[in-house]
MARLUMBA-981547 format. One line per 8 residues: number of its first residue (from 1); for each residue y, z, x of C-alpha. Coordinates in nm, 3 decimals, padded with zeros to 5 digits. Layout:
<pts>
NUM> Y Z X ~ ...
</pts>
This chain:
<pts>
1> -00.644 -00.337 01.680 ~ -00.319 -00.468 01.520 ~ -00.402 -00.721 01.303 ~ -00.294 -00.861 00.981 ~ -00.353 -00.808 00.565 ~ -00.553 -01.108 00.533 ~ -00.836 -01.001 00.810 ~ -00.834 -00.666 00.670
9> -00.856 -00.804 00.309 ~ -01.107 -01.049 00.384 ~ -01.378 -00.808 00.492 ~ -01.290 -00.569 00.190 ~ -01.314 -00.842 -00.063 ~ -01.679 -00.945 00.090 ~ -01.780 -00.587 00.103 ~ -01.646 -00.462 -00.187
17> -01.427 -00.171 -00.112 ~ -01.047 -00.096 -00.078 ~ -00.831 -00.060 00.223 ~ -00.623 00.247 00.210 ~ -00.218 00.177 00.225 ~ -00.021 00.471 00.306 ~ 00.328 00.470 00.281 ~ 00.513 00.655 00.556
25> 00.878 00.794 00.597 ~ 00.844 00.932 00.939 ~ 00.693 00.891 01.315 ~ 00.489 01.222 01.249 ~ 00.360 01.090 00.960 ~ 00.248 00.774 01.088 ~ 00.032 00.960 01.369 ~ -00.124 01.169 01.150
33> -00.236 00.880 00.920 ~ -00.345 00.659 01.219 ~ -00.549 00.969 01.367 ~ -00.722 01.045 01.017 ~ -00.800 00.686 00.981 ~ -00.951 00.676 01.350 ~ -01.137 01.023 01.220 ~ -01.310 00.830 00.945
41> -01.341 00.513 01.105 ~ -01.159 00.368 00.840 ~ -00.928 00.039 00.826 ~ -00.569 00.109 00.744 ~ -00.236 -00.047 00.641 ~ 00.076 00.141 00.739 ~ 00.271 00.081 00.413 ~ 00.667 00.103 00.497
49> 00.892 -00.002 00.191 ~ 01.282 -00.123 00.229 ~ 01.411 00.243 00.183 ~ 01.156 00.390 00.453 ~ 01.244 00.121 00.703 ~ 01.614 00.212 00.630 ~ 01.521 00.626 00.716 ~ 01.310 00.549 01.009
57> 01.535 00.272 01.148 ~ 01.364 -00.107 01.242 ~ 01.338 00.029 01.621 ~ 01.044 00.267 01.518 ~ 00.835 -00.036 01.447 ~ 00.809 -00.138 01.772 ~ 00.656 00.207 01.874 ~ 00.406 00.156 01.551
65> 00.280 -00.166 01.681 ~ 00.172 -00.003 02.028 ~ 00.038 00.273 01.881 ~ -00.199 00.042 01.635 ~ -00.290 -00.205 01.956 ~ -00.438 00.110 02.079 ~ -00.612 00.231 01.804 ~ -00.994 00.211 01.752
73> -01.013 00.097 01.410 ~ -00.758 -00.206 01.271 ~ -00.396 -00.153 01.136 ~ -00.198 -00.390 00.974 ~ 00.176 -00.301 00.979 ~ 00.314 -00.404 00.601 ~ 00.690 -00.414 00.450 ~ 00.584 -00.277 00.099
81> 00.798 -00.420 -00.225 ~ 01.012 -00.653 -00.016 ~ 01.289 -00.804 -00.263 ~ 01.435 -01.062 -00.094 ~ 01.335 -01.366 00.155 ~ 01.621 -01.224 00.374 ~ 01.388 -00.877 00.408 ~ 01.088 -01.077 00.456
89> 01.236 -01.274 00.752 ~ 01.338 -00.919 00.889 ~ 00.985 -00.827 00.861 ~ 00.881 -01.089 01.061 ~ 01.135 -01.036 01.309 ~ 01.056 -00.685 01.388 ~ 00.719 -00.704 01.395 ~ 00.521 -00.680 01.081
97> 00.203 -00.829 01.033 ~ 00.191 -00.803 00.656 ~ 00.468 -00.857 00.405 ~ 00.482 -00.771 00.015 ~ 00.733 -00.997 -00.171 ~ 00.772 -00.812 -00.515 ~ 00.967 -01.025 -00.755 ~ 00.785 -00.936 -01.050
105> 01.105 -00.828 -01.225 ~ 01.207 -01.205 -01.206 ~ 01.077 -01.467 -01.473 ~ 00.779 -01.598 -01.386 ~ 00.910 -01.945 -01.281 ~ 01.110 -01.754 -01.009 ~ 00.813 -01.551 -00.894 ~ 00.626 -01.872 -00.797
113> 00.915 -01.975 -00.638 ~ 00.993 -01.696 -00.435 ~ 00.639 -01.616 -00.345 ~ 00.546 -01.954 -00.247 ~ 00.847 -01.997 -00.029 ~ 00.769 -01.641 00.137 ~ 00.384 -01.760 00.199 ~ 00.481 -02.077 00.351
121> 00.700 -01.894 00.609 ~ 00.512 -01.600 00.657 ~ 00.179 -01.849 00.700 ~ 00.360 -02.067 00.939 ~ 00.369 -01.783 01.208 ~ 00.011 -01.624 01.120 ~ 00.113 -01.341 00.909 ~ -00.031 -01.271 00.543
129> 00.163 -01.197 00.218 ~ 00.109 -01.012 -00.072 ~ 00.276 -01.063 -00.432 ~ 00.278 -00.891 -00.792 ~ 00.275 -01.007 -01.092 ~ 00.317 -00.802 -01.396 ~ 00.516 -00.504 -01.399 ~ 00.397 -00.129 -01.282
137> 00.576 00.173 -01.441 ~ 00.780 00.411 -01.256 ~ 00.773 00.814 -01.331 ~ 01.061 00.940 -01.198 ~ 01.387 00.857 -00.935 ~ 01.199 00.956 -00.685 ~ 00.904 00.696 -00.745 ~ 00.911 00.372 -00.597
145> 01.079 00.070 -00.772 ~ 00.867 -00.002 -01.079 ~ 00.979 -00.075 -01.421 ~ 01.007 00.144 -01.709 ~ 00.737 -00.023 -01.911 ~ 00.441 -00.174 -01.795 ~ 00.406 -00.572 -01.849 ~ 00.020 -00.600 -01.803
153> -00.092 -00.905 -01.558 ~ -00.214 -01.184 -01.780 ~ -00.517 -01.342 -01.621 ~ -00.465 -01.712 -01.708 ~ -00.111 -01.655 -01.547 ~ -00.227 -01.498 -01.228 ~ -00.482 -01.817 -01.200 ~ -00.181 -02.034 -01.192
161> 00.028 -01.807 -00.981 ~ -00.268 -01.798 -00.680 ~ -00.278 -02.152 -00.725 ~ 00.096 -02.222 -00.704 ~ 00.207 -01.970 -00.408 ~ -00.088 -01.965 -00.197 ~ -00.043 -01.584 -00.143 ~ -00.320 -01.390 00.041
169> -00.339 -01.083 -00.200 ~ -00.188 -01.008 -00.550 ~ -00.092 -00.670 -00.678 ~ -00.182 -00.631 -01.029 ~ -00.051 -00.437 -01.342 ~ -00.338 -00.293 -01.510 ~ -00.171 00.012 -01.606 ~ -00.043 00.242 -01.337
177> 00.257 00.364 -01.263 ~ 00.448 00.439 -00.942 ~ 00.507 00.809 -00.849 ~ 00.376 01.136 -00.983 ~ 00.234 01.148 -01.339 ~ 00.451 01.407 -01.569 ~ 00.233 01.586 -01.807 ~ 00.332 01.412 -02.089
185> 00.178 01.077 -01.957 ~ -00.155 00.974 -01.938 ~ -00.272 00.777 -01.687 ~ -00.493 00.481 -01.786 ~ -00.644 00.175 -01.641 ~ -00.703 -00.089 -01.811 ~ -01.072 -00.201 -01.632 ~ -01.203 -00.464 -01.851
193> -00.821 -00.641 -01.775 ~ -00.881 -00.600 -01.382 ~ -01.278 -00.782 -01.418 ~ -01.118 -01.042 -01.579 ~ -00.853 -01.105 -01.334 ~ -01.050 -01.110 -01.065 ~ -01.336 -01.318 -01.165 ~ -01.106 -01.571 -01.234
201> -00.873 -01.551 -00.913 ~ -01.137 -01.432 -00.632 ~ -00.867 -01.333 -00.386 ~ -00.823 -00.935 -00.283 ~ -00.630 -00.774 -00.555 ~ -00.401 -00.455 -00.489 ~ -00.345 -00.119 -00.681 ~ -00.040 -00.007 -00.674
209> 00.126 00.345 -00.815 ~ -00.260 00.516 -00.843 ~ -00.137 00.881 -00.723 ~ -00.232 01.006 -01.082 ~ -00.545 00.862 -01.194 ~ -00.833 01.026 -01.215 ~ -01.073 00.964 -00.903 ~ -01.362 00.826 -01.136
217> -01.109 00.518 -01.248 ~ -01.038 00.423 -00.929 ~ -01.369 00.421 -00.804 ~ -01.467 00.198 -01.079 ~ -01.141 00.004 -00.995 ~ -01.287 -00.059 -00.625 ~ -01.650 -00.145 -00.747 ~ -01.437 -00.387 -01.006
225> -01.222 -00.576 -00.735 ~ -00.960 -00.364 -00.617 ~ -00.959 -00.422 -00.191 ~ -00.644 -00.234 -00.122 ~ -00.453 00.052 -00.277 ~ -00.135 00.220 -00.223 ~ -00.059 00.610 -00.182 ~ 00.242 00.705 -00.143
233> 00.383 00.999 -00.361 ~ 00.020 01.211 -00.312 ~ 00.063 01.213 00.066 ~ 00.408 01.296 00.038 ~ 00.390 01.550 -00.220 ~ 00.115 01.757 00.016 ~ 00.300 01.725 00.318 ~ 00.641 01.823 00.166
241> 00.471 02.138 -00.056 ~ 00.337 02.233 00.258 ~ 00.666 02.245 00.469 ~ 00.797 02.403 00.186 ~ 00.584 02.713 00.236 ~ 00.578 02.685 00.611 ~ 00.968 02.709 00.623 ~ 00.958 03.039 00.448
249> 00.934 03.171 00.792 ~ 01.312 03.132 00.869 ~ 01.239 03.216 01.258 ~ 01.080 02.846 01.286 ~ 01.318 02.573 01.366 ~ 01.087 02.370 01.641 ~ 00.933 02.078 01.489 ~ 00.633 02.166 01.680
257> 00.574 02.466 01.516 ~ 00.672 02.338 01.121 ~ 00.498 02.032 01.160 ~ 00.160 02.007 01.231 ~ 00.026 02.244 00.948 ~ 00.153 01.996 00.680 ~ 00.039 01.690 00.884 ~ -00.291 01.863 00.850
265> -00.216 01.905 00.452 ~ -00.145 01.517 00.427 ~ -00.441 01.425 00.631 ~ -00.710 01.619 00.394 ~ -00.532 01.437 00.137 ~ -00.551 01.100 00.303 ~ -00.924 01.160 00.436 ~ -01.027 01.196 00.074
273> -00.875 00.904 -00.045 ~ -01.024 00.672 00.201 ~ -01.341 00.846 00.128 ~ -01.307 00.752 -00.238 ~ -01.212 00.396 -00.151 ~ -01.543 00.361 00.047 ~ -01.339 00.261 00.317 ~ -01.506 00.543 00.583
281> -01.705 00.391 00.859 ~ -01.577 00.018 00.783 ~ -01.387 -00.020 01.093 ~ -01.712 -00.095 01.247 ~ -01.734 -00.444 01.002 ~ -01.408 -00.581 01.203
</pts>
């Protein structure tokens, strides 16, 4: 069931749900996320950004693709927040089936040029491409790359961008931040802006940095056209908070004693997200 992001999102766009994209940073997390997706019969993006690729090593990707081939649910292995054309070539070479080029910090013209170059290359070998327009915020040093200030996606620019680049999906900036929200920062999505963008571009839209937003807002964003939602901080927080608790027992040293309860804690959070995104049971549509 290894597939591309374009295949996953075409169905989600038609049937009005969002495919979860869970960022993983070790193989135990990967297995746990695939397990909960299979239990929920939900399609899945495995998201891995450059820092995570450096951490787990490129050779692990082959094992992930083999597990995806054996899975009962469709899975895309997705390079998240790639910054350069060379990174995209690496992703294609080592087995990713979906890539994101994020040139959102560059000028509009530079973003179009790089995104179009990546799309032309990836499409030539049958892979799908996500790009980003506007900037998504960043809460702290542990969060994925983002901006100190949100620049909201302009609907007219989105029309031009999609037409000029040919990307398969678009990450939009509608008020989210990467990372865990501090108490001083109130998350709030501009749902009217989302609706206008979707009405004008029609392609699958992606939400990054939704960890701290209220469930009601996330659910409404799905109804208004978000078809992929990236989740990283929430599942890592659950995983490592449980690990800190387990490691209070200083007699434990074997990963098989330490990691399973951490995976279970992560799976509980991931399962709730799958339900929230209305992805449970949707693997049967593929």
